[in-house]
NUSEFI-131097 format. One line per field, with one value per atom (N, C-alpha, C): residue number from 1; residue in one letter; atom name; x, y, z. Coordinates in steps of 0.02 Angstrom, whole numbers, plus 32768, in hexadecimal, padded with zeros to 4 digits. Atoms other than C-alpha are relative to their C-alpha. Example, Ala and Ser with C-alpha at 12.3 -4.5 7.8 and 13.67 -1.06 7.14 Angstrom:
2
nr: c(1;1;1;2;2;2)
rest: c(a;a;a;s;s;s)
atom: c(N;CA;C;N;CA;C)
east: c(802D;8267;802D;7FD6;82AC;7FD9)
north: c(7FC5;7F1F;803C;7FC5;7FCB;8037)
up: c(8000;8186;8000;7FFD;8165;8025)
***
This chain:
163
nr: c(1;1;1;2;2;2;3;3;3;4;4;4;5;5;5;6;6;6;7;7;7;8;8;8;9;9;9;10;10;10;11;11;11;12;12;12;13;13;13;14;14;14;15;15;15;16;16;16;17;17;17;18;18;18;19;19;19;20;20;20;21;21;21;22;22;22;23;23;23;24;24;24;25;25;25;26;26;26;27;27;27;28;28;28;29;29;29;30;30;30;31;31;31;32;32;32;33;33;33;34;34;34;35;35;35;36;36;36;37;37;37;38;38;38;39;39;39;40;40;40;41;41;41;42;42;42;43;43;43;44;44;44;45;45;45;46;46;46;47;47;47;48;48;48;49;49;49;50;50;50;51;51;51;52;52;52;53;53;53;54;54;54;55;55;55;56;56;56;57;57;57;58;58;58;59;59;59;60;60;60;61;61;61;62;62;62;63;63;63;64;64;64;65;65;65;66;66;66;67;67;67;68;68;68;69;69;69;70;70;70;71;71;71;72;72;72;73;73;73;74;74;74;75;75;75;76;76;76;77;77;77;78;78;78;79;79;79;80;80;80;81;81;81;82;82;82;83;83;83;84;84;84;85;85;85;86;86;86;87;87;87;88;88;88;89;89;89;90;90;90;91;91;91;92;92;92;93;93;93;94;94;94;95;95;95;96;96;96;97;97;97;98;98;98;99;99;99;100;100;100;101;101;101;102;102;102;103;103;103;104;104;104;105;105;105;106;106;106;107;107;107;108;108;108;109;109;109;110;110;110;111;111;111;112;112;112;113;113;113;114;114;114;115;115;115;116;116;116;117;117;117;118;118;118;119;119;119;120;120;120;121;121;121;122;122;122;123;123;123;124;124;124;125;125;125;126;126;126;127;127;127;128;128;128;129;129;129;130;130;130;131;131;131;132;132;132;133;133;133;134;134;134;135;135;135;136;136;136;137;137;137;138;138;138;139;139;139;140;140;140;141;141;141;142;142;142;143;143;143;144;144;144;145;145;145;146;146;146;147;147;147;148;148;148;149;149;149;150;150;150;151;151;151;152;152;152;153;153;153;154;154;154;155;155;155;156;156;156;157;157;157;158;158;158;159;159;159;160;160;160;161;161;161;162;162;162;163;163;163)
rest: c(x;x;x;x;x;x;x;x;x;x;x;x;x;x;x;x;x;x;x;x;x;x;x;x;x;x;x;x;x;x;x;x;x;x;x;x;x;x;x;x;x;x;x;x;x;x;x;x;x;x;x;x;x;x;x;x;x;x;x;x;x;x;x;x;x;x;x;x;x;x;x;x;x;x;x;x;x;x;x;x;x;x;x;x;x;x;x;x;x;x;x;x;x;x;x;x;x;x;x;x;x;x;x;x;x;x;x;x;x;x;x;x;x;x;x;x;x;x;x;x;x;x;x;x;x;x;x;x;x;x;x;x;x;x;x;x;x;x;x;x;x;x;x;x;x;x;x;x;x;x;x;x;x;x;x;x;x;x;x;x;x;x;x;x;x;x;x;x;x;x;x;x;x;x;x;x;x;x;x;x;x;x;x;x;x;x;x;x;x;x;x;x;x;x;x;x;x;x;x;x;x;x;x;x;x;x;x;x;x;x;x;x;x;x;x;x;x;x;x;x;x;x;x;x;x;x;x;x;x;x;x;x;x;x;x;x;x;x;x;x;x;x;x;x;x;x;x;x;x;x;x;x;x;x;x;x;x;x;x;x;x;x;x;x;x;x;x;x;x;x;x;x;x;x;x;x;x;x;x;x;x;x;x;x;x;x;x;x;x;x;x;x;x;x;x;x;x;x;x;x;x;x;x;x;x;x;x;x;x;x;x;x;x;x;x;x;x;x;x;x;x;x;x;x;x;x;x;x;x;x;x;x;x;x;x;x;x;x;x;x;x;x;x;x;x;x;x;x;x;x;x;x;x;x;x;x;x;x;x;x;x;x;x;x;x;x;x;x;x;x;x;x;x;x;x;x;x;x;x;x;x;x;x;x;x;x;x;x;x;x;x;x;x;x;x;x;x;x;x;x;x;x;x;x;x;x;x;x;x;x;x;x;x;x;x;x;x;x;x;x;x;x;x;x;x;x;x;x;x;x;x;x;x;x;x;x;x;x;x;x;x;x;x;x;x;x;x;x;x;x;x;x;x;x;x;x;x;x;x;x;x;x;x;x;x;x;x;x;x;x;x;x;x;x;x;x;x;x;x;x;x;x;x;x;x;x;x;x;x)
atom: c(N;CA;C;N;CA;C;N;CA;C;N;CA;C;N;CA;C;N;CA;C;N;CA;C;N;CA;C;N;CA;C;N;CA;C;N;CA;C;N;CA;C;N;CA;C;N;CA;C;N;CA;C;N;CA;C;N;CA;C;N;CA;C;N;CA;C;N;CA;C;N;CA;C;N;CA;C;N;CA;C;N;CA;C;N;CA;C;N;CA;C;N;CA;C;N;CA;C;N;CA;C;N;CA;C;N;CA;C;N;CA;C;N;CA;C;N;CA;C;N;CA;C;N;CA;C;N;CA;C;N;CA;C;N;CA;C;N;CA;C;N;CA;C;N;CA;C;N;CA;C;N;CA;C;N;CA;C;N;CA;C;N;CA;C;N;CA;C;N;CA;C;N;CA;C;N;CA;C;N;CA;C;N;CA;C;N;CA;C;N;CA;C;N;CA;C;N;CA;C;N;CA;C;N;CA;C;N;CA;C;N;CA;C;N;CA;C;N;CA;C;N;CA;C;N;CA;C;N;CA;C;N;CA;C;N;CA;C;N;CA;C;N;CA;C;N;CA;C;N;CA;C;N;CA;C;N;CA;C;N;CA;C;N;CA;C;N;CA;C;N;CA;C;N;CA;C;N;CA;C;N;CA;C;N;CA;C;N;CA;C;N;CA;C;N;CA;C;N;CA;C;N;CA;C;N;CA;C;N;CA;C;N;CA;C;N;CA;C;N;CA;C;N;CA;C;N;CA;C;N;CA;C;N;CA;C;N;CA;C;N;CA;C;N;CA;C;N;CA;C;N;CA;C;N;CA;C;N;CA;C;N;CA;C;N;CA;C;N;CA;C;N;CA;C;N;CA;C;N;CA;C;N;CA;C;N;CA;C;N;CA;C;N;CA;C;N;CA;C;N;CA;C;N;CA;C;N;CA;C;N;CA;C;N;CA;C;N;CA;C;N;CA;C;N;CA;C;N;CA;C;N;CA;C;N;CA;C;N;CA;C;N;CA;C;N;CA;C;N;CA;C;N;CA;C;N;CA;C;N;CA;C;N;CA;C;N;CA;C;N;CA;C;N;CA;C;N;CA;C;N;CA;C;N;CA;C;N;CA;C;N;CA;C;N;CA;C;N;CA;C;N;CA;C;N;CA;C;N;CA;C;N;CA;C;N;CA;C;N;CA;C;N;CA;C;N;CA;C;N;CA;C;N;CA;C;N;CA;C;N;CA;C;N;CA;C;N;CA;C;N;CA;C;N;CA;C;N;CA;C;N;CA;C;N;CA;C;N;CA;C)
east: c(8044;26CC;7FD5;802D;2635;7FB8;8048;257D;7FE3;801F;251E;7FB5;8048;246E;7FDD;8027;23F1;7FCE;802F;2391;7FBB;8045;22D6;7FD8;802E;224F;7FD1;7FEB;2223;8041;7FC1;22CF;8013;7FF1;2304;8034;7FCA;23A2;7FE5;801B;2335;7FDC;8026;22D4;8028;7FD5;2367;8027;7FD4;23C3;8047;7FBD;2474;8033;7FC9;2516;802E;7FD1;258F;8041;7FBE;2630;8033;7FCF;26BD;8043;7FC0;2752;7FF4;8006;2757;8040;7FC7;27C7;7FF1;800A;27D7;7FBC;8042;2735;7FC9;8032;26D2;8009;7FF3;2725;7FE2;801C;26F5;7FB4;8049;2643;7FE6;8014;2635;8003;7FF9;2674;7FCA;8034;25FB;7FBB;8040;256A;7FF9;8003;2595;7FF1;800A;25A2;7FB9;8043;24FF;7FCB;8030;24A3;7FFD;7FFE;24DB;7FE0;801B;24B2;7FB3;8048;2401;7FDC;801E;23E2;7FE4;8016;23D4;8021;7FE1;23FB;801C;7FE5;242B;7FF9;8003;244A;8023;7FE4;246F;8019;7FE0;24D8;7FCE;802E;2442;7FE1;801E;2403;802C;7FD6;2498;8014;7FFA;2486;803C;7FC9;2508;7FE3;801D;24D3;8032;7FD3;2540;7FE3;8019;251B;8029;7FDE;2559;7FCC;802E;24F8;801F;7FEA;2514;7FC2;8035;24AA;8022;7FE8;24C5;7FE5;8013;24C5;8019;7FEA;24CC;803B;7FC3;257C;8028;7FDA;25BA;7FDD;801A;25A5;800E;7FFA;2584;8009;7FF4;25D1;7FF6;8011;2589;8011;7FEF;25DA;7FEA;801C;2580;7FDD;8020;2510;7FD0;802E;24AF;7FDA;8028;2420;8004;7FF9;2444;7FC2;8039;23B1;7FD7;802C;231B;7FCF;8033;229D;7FD3;802F;2205;7FE1;801F;219A;7FE2;801C;2169;7FEF;8013;210E;8012;7FEC;2157;8006;7FFA;216F;8042;7FC3;21EB;7FF8;7FFB;2221;803D;7FC8;22A4;8017;7FE5;2318;7FEA;8015;22DE;7FB5;8048;2228;7FF3;800A;2226;7FB6;8043;218C;7FD0;802A;214C;8015;7FF4;213E;7FC7;8035;20E1;8013;7FF7;20CD;8019;7FE1;213C;800D;7FF0;2147;8045;7FBD;21F8;8011;7FE7;2252;801F;7FE3;228A;8048;7FBB;232F;801B;7FDE;23AB;8048;7FB9;2452;8018;7FE6;24B9;804A;7FB9;2561;800F;7FEC;25BD;804B;7FBA;2668;8006;7FF2;26B4;802F;7FD6;2721;8045;7FC0;27BC;7FF8;800C;276B;7FF6;800B;2754;7FB5;8045;26B6;7FEE;8017;2652;7FB7;8046;25AE;7FE9;801C;253C;7FB8;8045;249C;7FE5;8020;2422;7FB6;8046;2377;7FDC;802D;22E4;8011;7FF6;2308;803E;7FC4;23B8;7FF5;8011;2378;7FD6;802C;22F2;8029;7FD7;2372;802C;7FD5;23E9;7FD7;8029;235C;7FE5;8017;231A;8037;7FCA;23C6;8010;7FF4;23E0;7FC8;8036;2335;8012;7FEB;2379;802F;7FD0;2404;7FDF;8027;2380;7FCE;8030;231C;7FBA;8041;2290;7FFA;8009;224B;7FCB;802A;21F6;7FB6;8047;2156;7FDB;8020;2136;7FF0;800B;2137;7FD3;8029;20CE;7FBB;8044;202E;7FD0;8027;1FF1;802D;7FDC;202C;7FE9;8010;2034;7FF6;8009;1FEE;8032;7FD2;2057;7FE9;801B;1FE4;800F;7FF1;1FF8;804A;7FB8;20B4;8013;7FF3;20BA;7FE9;801A;204E;802F;7FD2;20C2;8040;7FC3;215B;7FF4;8011;2105;7FF9;8008;20D5;8043;7FBD;2188;8029;7FDB;21D0;7FE8;801C;215C;8019;7FEB;219C;8045)
north: c(7FF6;D0E1;8012;7FF3;D0E9;7FFF;8000;D10F;7FCA;8037;D073;800D;7FFB;D063;7FD8;8022;D037;7FD2;8031;CF98;800F;7FF2;CFB7;7FBF;8038;CF3E;8000;8043;CEC3;7FED;801B;CE75;7FC4;803E;CDC5;800B;7FF7;CE01;801C;7FE1;CE61;7FCE;8031;CDC8;7FC1;803A;CD50;800C;7FFC;CD29;8006;7FF2;CD6A;7FCE;802C;CD08;8023;7FE5;CD20;8015;7FEA;CD7E;7FD2;802F;CD00;8021;7FDD;CD74;804A;7FB8;CE2F;8017;7FED;CE68;8044;7FBF;CF00;8005;7FFE;CECE;8012;7FEF;CED8;8049;7FB9;CF7E;802D;7FDA;CFBE;7FFF;8006;CF7E;8030;7FD2;CFDE;8048;7FBC;D07C;8010;7FF6;D065;8006;7FFB;D048;8046;7FBD;D0EA;8035;7FCE;D150;7FFD;800A;D107;8017;7FEA;D125;804C;7FB7;D1DB;801F;7FE6;D1FA;7FFC;800C;D1B6;8018;7FE5;D210;7FCA;8035;D16C;8006;8004;D146;7FBA;8043;D092;7FE0;8025;D01A;7FBD;8043;CF62;7FE9;8017;CF08;7FE9;8014;CEB8;803B;7FC5;CF67;801D;7FEE;CF7E;7FC0;803F;CECD;7FD5;8029;CE78;7FD3;8030;CDDA;7FEE;800B;CDED;8021;7FE6;CE0E;803D;7FC0;CEC2;8037;7FC7;CF5E;8039;7FC6;D00C;8028;7FD6;D082;803F;7FC1;D139;8009;7FF5;D153;8045;7FBB;D20F;8012;7FEE;D243;7FC3;803E;D18E;7FD4;8032;D108;7FBB;8044;D05A;7FD0;8032;CFD7;7FBB;8042;CF29;7FCA;803A;CE8E;7FC3;803D;CDEA;8010;7FEF;CE3D;7FC9;802F;CDD0;8027;7FE2;CE0C;7FD3;8026;CDD5;8006;7FF4;CE24;803B;7FC8;CE93;8006;7FF4;CEE2;8038;7FCA;CF51;7FFB;7FFD;CF7E;8046;7FBF;D01D;7FFF;7FFA;D042;8047;7FBF;D0CE;7FFC;7FFA;D109;7FE4;8016;D0B2;800A;7FFF;D0C6;7FD6;802A;D06D;8018;7FE9;D09F;7FD3;802F;D004;8004;7FF5;D03D;804B;7FB8;D0F1;8012;7FE6;D151;7FD3;802A;D0C6;800A;7FF7;D0EC;7FDF;8021;D08C;7FFA;800A;D066;7FB8;8041;CFD7;7FFA;800D;CF89;7FE0;801B;CF69;8006;7FF9;CF4E;8046;7FBF;CFED;7FFA;800D;CF9C;7FC5;8038;CF2E;7FFD;800C;CEE2;7FD2;8027;CEA2;7FEF;8010;CE51;8001;7FFC;CE74;800A;7FF1;CE8D;8044;7FC1;CF32;7FF3;8008;CF51;7FE5;801D;CF1B;7FB7;8045;CE74;7FF7;8004;CE9F;7FF5;800D;CE58;8030;7FD1;CED6;7FF1;8000;CEE0;8048;7FBD;CF76;7FFD;7FFA;CFA8;8041;7FC3;D024;7FFF;7FF8;D068;802D;7FD5;D0BA;8003;7FF9;D101;7FDA;8024;D0B9;7FB5;8048;D00C;7FEE;800B;D01B;7FFC;7FFF;D046;7FC1;803C;CFB9;7FC2;803A;CF39;7FFF;7FFB;CF78;7FE5;8016;CF5C;7FB6;8048;CEB2;7FD7;8022;CE80;7FF8;8006;CEA6;7FC5;8037;CE29;7FBC;803E;CDA6;7FF8;8003;CDCC;8015;7FE9;CE1B;804B;7FBB;CEBD;8023;7FDB;CF45;8000;8000;CF3F;7FC3;803C;CE90;8009;7FF3;CEDA;803D;7FC4;CF75;7FEE;8008;CF82;8029;7FDA;D006;802F;7FD2;D071;8046;7FBA;D12C;8024;7FD7;D1A3;8039;7FC7;D236;8037;7FCD;D2AA;7FED;8016;D242;8009;7FFA;D241;804A;7FB9;D2FE;801A;7FEC;D314;7FEA;801A;D2A6;8029;7FD8;D307;8047;7FBD;D3AE;8000;8006;D375;7FF8;800C;D33A;8040;7FC1;D3E3;8031;7FD3;D43E;7FF0;8015;D3D9;8018)
up: c(7FEA;6422;7FC3;8038;63B2;8017;7FF4;63B2;7FD3;8024;6380;7FF7;800A;633D;8037;7FCD;63C5;7FDE;801B;639B;801B;7FED;639D;8003;7FFB;63D1;7FC4;7FEE;6389;7FDE;801B;6371;802B;7FDC;63A1;8037;7FCF;63FC;8041;7FC3;6477;802D;7FD8;64AF;8010;7FF1;64C2;8040;7FC6;6562;7FE6;8019;654D;801A;7FEE;6556;8032;7FD0;65E7;7FDD;8017;65C8;8022;7FE4;65DD;800E;7FF8;65C8;7FF5;8009;65E2;7FDD;802A;6555;7FDF;8020;64E3;7FDC;8020;6489;8031;7FCC;652B;8015;7FF0;6557;7FCA;8038;64AA;8003;7FFA;64C4;8036;7FCB;6569;7FE8;801A;6514;7FCC;8032;6482;8020;7FDC;64FA;801E;7FE2;6554;7FCB;8035;64B3;7FE4;801C;6471;8031;7FCD;6515;8003;7FFD;651D;7FC2;803F;6466;7FFD;8003;6481;803F;7FC2;6528;802E;7FD4;6587;8044;7FBE;663D;800B;7FFE;6619;7FBC;803F;658A;800A;7FFC;6577;7FBB;803E;64F4;7FCB;8035;649B;7FDB;8020;6476;7FC9;803A;6402;7FDB;8026;63BC;8015;7FE6;642C;8036;7FD1;6488;8037;7FC7;6524;803E;7FC0;65DD;8015;7FF3;65DC;7FFC;8000;660B;8028;7FD9;664E;8017;7FE5;66B8;801A;7FE5;66DF;8047;7FBA;679B;8015;7FF2;67B2;7FD3;8026;677E;7FEB;800D;6778;7FCD;802F;66F5;801E;7FE6;6738;7FC4;8034;66C5;801F;7FE6;66E0;7FCC;8029;6695;8027;7FE0;66BE;8042;7FC0;6741;8017;7FE0;67BB;8036;7FCB;6828;803D;7FC2;68DA;802B;7FD4;6933;7FE6;800E;6915;803B;7FCD;698D;7FE9;800D;6987;7FBB;8042;68F3;7FF6;8011;689B;7FB5;8046;67FA;7FE9;8019;6791;7FB4;8049;66DE;7FE8;8022;666D;7FB5;8049;65BA;7FEE;8016;6552;7FBB;8040;64C4;7FC6;8034;6464;7FF1;800A;6470;7FFC;8003;6433;8008;7FF7;646A;8027;7FD5;64DD;8048;7FB9;6596;8025;7FD9;661B;8048;7FB8;66D2;800A;7FF4;670F;804B;7FBA;67BC;8004;7FF5;67F8;804A;7FBB;689D;800A;7FEF;68F6;8017;7FE9;692D;7FD9;8020;68D2;8018;7FF3;68FE;7FC7;8038;686C;800B;8006;684A;7FB6;8046;67A8;7FFD;800B;675D;7FDF;8022;6727;7FC5;803C;668E;800E;7FED;66EF;8016;7FEC;6718;804B;7FB8;67D0;800D;7FEC;681D;8038;7FCD;6883;8011;7FED;68E0;8004;7FFF;68D5;8018;7FEB;692D;7FE4;801B;68E1;8014;7FEE;690A;7FCE;8025;68B4;7FB6;8048;6806;7FE8;8015;67FF;8000;8000;6830;7FC4;803A;67AA;7FC0;803D;6724;7FFB;8000;6756;7FEE;800D;6756;7FB9;8046;66AE;7FD1;802C;665F;800A;7FF5;66B1;7FE0;8024;666D;7FB6;8046;65BF;7FF6;8006;65DF;8007;7FF9;6609;7FC7;8037;656B;8015;7FE6;65D2;7FF0;8015;658B;802C;7FD1;65F0;7FED;8014;6589;801B;7FE3;65CF;804A;7FB9;667F;800C;7FF8;665D;8019;7FE8;66C0;7FD5;8030;6646;7FD8;802D;65B5;8011;7FF4;65D0;7FBD;803C;654F;8004;8002;6519;8031;7FD3;657C;8049;7FBC;661C;8011;7FF6;6607;800A;7FF9;65EF;8043;7FBF;668A;8039;7FCD;66F2;8003;8001;66BA;8018;7FE8;66DA;804C;7FB8;6789;8022;7FE3;67AB;8001;8004;6774;8035;7FCE;67EC;8047;7FBE;6881;8011)
***
């Protein structure tokens, strides 16, 4: 396991559609472990392989106490829509409002090669879709309806803490 450098925008690898994983081997297991270590080190809630300069359809998302590992994820269904704050490890200090579905159903493989389906809502759906966008070469800044100033962001977090 290793902490990798997070690729910052602009970088070609971030805007490219990623290649499918054909064989889940020790290199993919290592990639998943490296993604986890890098995400934790950078206080993220998700990270995709292109963010550590690897052009493969692999991403992880923290779902509470669990870590969702997605290899070759496919979005099967989405529903609803909500606009909320997003940030990205590849865009330090940039936060904005992004509209995303409030529900997602995906299919992906885990590190053992087992195919699974998963349904998620609200914040977890947002995180999963953000990381899958990375695998498509779509960056969150292209979906932002507006950029938040540092003051607006601090206000939002202060309001959330009061609730």
